[in-house]
C-alpha positions, 0 to 999 in steps of 0.5 A: 848034824853039823847044822845042830852042832853049830851052837855047842861048837861056838859057844865052847870056843875060846875065841872066834875069829872075823877074817875080813880077807887080805884085799885092798882093805888089808892093803889100806890097813897095813898102809896105815898100819902105824896111825892104826896102831897108835889109834887103838892104843888110844882107844884102849885108854878111854874108859867106857864109851868112846864119844865124838868129842874124845875122837876129835880131839888129841892123841887122835889123828885130825879129822881128814886123816885118811885112816878114818875112811880106812877104818870104817870101810871095814864095815862094808866087807861082804862079812856083815851081810852074811847071815851064817856068821851072825850066831857064830858071832853072837856066841862067841866068848871072844870075837876078834876082827882079823884083816891081813896082818892086823887084829883087833877086839870087836867091842874096841873097834866098834866103839871107835867106828860108832864114834867116828859114823857119829860124826860123819867125818870124811863121809864123802871120801869113804862114800866115793871109795865105796862106789868105786869098788862096786859097794854103791847098793850098800848104804853106809847106814845099813853097814854100821847098823849091821856091826850095831846089831851084832854088838847089841845082840851079843850083849843080850846073849851074854846077860840071858843066854842064847835064846833070844827073848826078842826073836821077833825083831832079831828074825827082822835082822835075819830078813836083810842078811845073805844065804846061798839057800832061802831054807837057811833064813831058819837053819842059820839061827838054831842056835839062837832060839829055845829048845822048845823052838828047836824041836818044832822044826825039822832039819831036812835040805830035801825041801830046798823047793818048799824052803818055806816050810821051816818058816811055818814050822817056827811062825806056828810055834811062836804064835801058838806056844809063845803067844807072839801076835807081834809076828803077824805083823811081819807077815807081809812081803813083796814076794810069797810062795803060793803055799804059804799062808798069808799069816806066815812071814816069808823071810827070804823076802823083804817087807813092803813097808817098815816094821814099825807097828809092833816095835814102837814103845810107850813112854818111860819104857825102860828096855826090859818090860815087854810093852808096846806103845800101841795097845789095840788088842792089849788091855790093862784093865780087862783080862782078854782070853787068847784064842789062837790055835791052829785049825789045820797046818795052814789055818790059823784062828785068832780071836777079836772084833771088827772095828771098820772097813776101808773106803778109799785110800791114797799112796803118798808116793807113786809106784816108782818111788815106794819101793826106794823111799830112803833115797827119794827125798832128794828127787824133785819128782818125788818131792812134788808129788809127795807135796800134792798128795799130802794136800790131797789127804790133809783137805780129805781130813778137813772134811772129816774134822771141821775144826782147821787146828785139830784137822792139821794134828789129825793129818800130822799124827795120821801121817807119823803114826802117831809115834816119834823118835827124837830121842832115837827111840820109837815112842808112841803115842806123841805126848802133848809136850812133844805135839809143838816140836811135831807141828813145827817140823811138819811145817818145815818139812812142807816148807823145805819141800815147797822151796826146792820144788817151787823155789819159795823161801821161808824162814829157816832155823838153825836151831838143832831141836828144829833140824833134829825134828825136821829129820825125824818127821822126814823119816816118819812122814815122807820116807818110811810113810810113804810106802803106807797108803793113807786110808779113810774108812766107811766109818769116818776114821783116817789110817795108814794101811799095809800094801795092798789094801782094797776098798771094803777090806775088813779092819779087825782088832785081834786079842793080844796084838799091838796094832789091827789088822786089815783082812779080806774075805775072797767070795763066800769062803770063811777063811781070811787072807791076811792083808797086814797091820795098819794104824788106825786113828783112834783105835790104838788102845784097847782100853779107849777103843770106841764103839762106832763100828765095833762088831761083837766078839768073834774068831778069824780063821787066817789061811 
């Protein structure tokens, strides 16, 4: 009963306190108490969002003052890793951080820390401190994004109420949080979903050995009642209970690939439209009637068509580096391996596309999966105006890696635009992209697939889903296993879908 009452309790509370303890972190705060209080008084005088430029000017302390590392280190508290606190923080009318004898308003503190992180001042001091306290596994990016996520969803709850309309993206936040019992990955967010979704779930802690049953109940509702086919893009997981259907996410396991294909947005997206950058199963011209229902409690039937089959593939990272590609580009062995495998992919693309310049652009488009985020938004497809920047960024990436691996000099640039573009392509092509195999199809196409693909796997388009999917039939069974979503070059827009390899409309049964 208490689980069901959590939403009522925290929605009615006049104030919710984030207690961060009274350990060494509090001691540091108290040691800099006068400076902290001065900083916070100055923050309150700033109208609007605090900028890095304002933070680096009087009356704020100078750049290397220890108060900045102290304030930023609050983000490394274990509180930010726990899942149960999320709905409490989102539903609170007023949220206050308390550490030792010091308290601070959530929004004011986030404004301060966000501006500080943008400048990355005293980062090394902060990092050394965190490693010394045993938090080397938590990156500064992860820590700051946790506070940013709570701030973002608090704003959404304040505007629209507690029933999150982008529940699929929120469930990916849930996946990365800590709980003592896997079943709480769903039970701890009951106050944030609709009444109808909540009624589809049974709160039963006797299901600990079958913790995935609430996952299946929630996924079934989101797919059949809300028609959220982008949920299928989140179905991949490193670990999967044997009885959990392949189409249902295991929110207690990390994704083997970044959750990108169902989250990129089109050019001109204003933040409110339910639009996708990829439109493989979505038409703006033809009305597509979606057949989507549960044949049994574990078998999902979806309407769509076949478009191609996997012929073979190349991983851009070896097995040792695939799971930690965020760190791997500082590893010279990985740099060399990536360069060799990237060249092999480019050569295969040249064999398919005879024009050298078109082959290069096709290869880069496949590397990046045709999305770009120069403005810190995932936008697809890459616009014609961005292509000169993208191709230059690819050349800069390859030249930079060759310099580190082989000592080959090249003409560098101090252009902020080129530096930012290099960061973007390093993330999309070399880091995130290294986990997705670069595949070639039986119809002469290329793409980026999910982990676990095999030759002869089927690529299909499912109506209402942003991206194509790879599925597999074993033996003579008519029930397919969902392997995961894929980028298939030239086949990401339903209204411009090629006819080559396209099969008739059919119902796929996923188990």
